N, C-alpha and C positions, 0 to 999 in steps of 0.2 A: 447460444450459438457459438460455433468455433471461431477462433481468430482467423483473419484473412490478410493476405499480403496485398498492399495497395501501393501503387506509384504515388509519389507526393502530389503529382498533379491530379490524380484521380481520387483523392481522399473524399469521403462524404462531407457535405457541408457542416454537419453536426460534429465532425471530428471523430473522437473516440478515445480509447485508452490503449496505450502501447501494451501489446501482449508479450513482447520480447524486448530486451534492451537493445538500444541502437549503439553500434560501435563504428569507429572510423576504420580506414584501411589498415591501420597498425594494431587494431584490436582494442584501442583505448575506449573506455565507456564514455559516450556522449550524453545519453539520456537513459535512465533506468526504466525497466518495465513497470507498468502501473501509472505512468505519467500521462495526464490528460493532454491531448493535442490541442493546440490553439494556433491561430495564424502566425504569430510571432515565432513560435517554435518551429513550425513548418518552414518558414523563411530561413531560419538559422540552419536547419538541416540541409536545405538546398545549397546554401553557401558553403557548407562543409562537404558537398559532393555526395550526399546520401540520395539514392534514387528511389528506394522503396522502404516501407516499414510494415511490420506485422501488428495489426490492431484488432481489438475487440470492437465489433460494430457498436454504434452508439446505444442501442437498446440494451445490449448485454452490459455495456459499460455502466449505464445508469443502474441496472440491477446489482452489479458488483459493488458500485459505490454505496448503494443503499445497504447492502449486506455488510460492507466494511464499517459503515457508520453504526449499524446496529450492533456489530461485534464490539466496536470500541465503547459504545454506551454500556453494554453488558459487562465488559471488563472493568470499566470505571466504577460501575455499581458494585461489582464483586470486590474491587480494591477498597472502596469506601467501607464495605461491611467488615473486611479484615482489619482495616485500620481502627474501626470502632471497637472490635473485639479485643484488640491488643493496645488500646489507647494508653493504658496505665504503664505498660512495660516500655512502650515507645517513649513516653514522657520521661521515664526514669533513666533512659539511655541504656537500658539493658540489651544485650545481644540475645535474641530469643530464636533459637533454631525452629521452634514450633511455628512461629510467625511465618518463616520462610516456607515451611512445608505446607501450611494451610494456604498461603498466598498462591503457591504453585498449583495446588489442588484446585482452588477456586477459579484460577485462570486457565485451567485445562492443560497445564504444562506437565511434563514428566518430572518426578522428584529427583 
């Protein structure tokens, strides 16, 4: 589902995850996108004069958190494989350009 704009008083009881960063009147970042909303955070935003926020609905937020957790687990597994492959060169303290290239490839980053 697409993100929706909610007044702080009209937020769903389950909260959600911020789809956009929250900034004050001067443009200073108060809360980054991706932050889970909770009652304390909502109260702090009210005190700062924030009227509305853009959030992913709770069901979408749960799916995204699950996807993030799965991606982190996959990245950790790929990192462990790379470390195992290059364990002897890392122990010897050698700078290995191939290690960095393989790590980027396994993590899906551009070389």
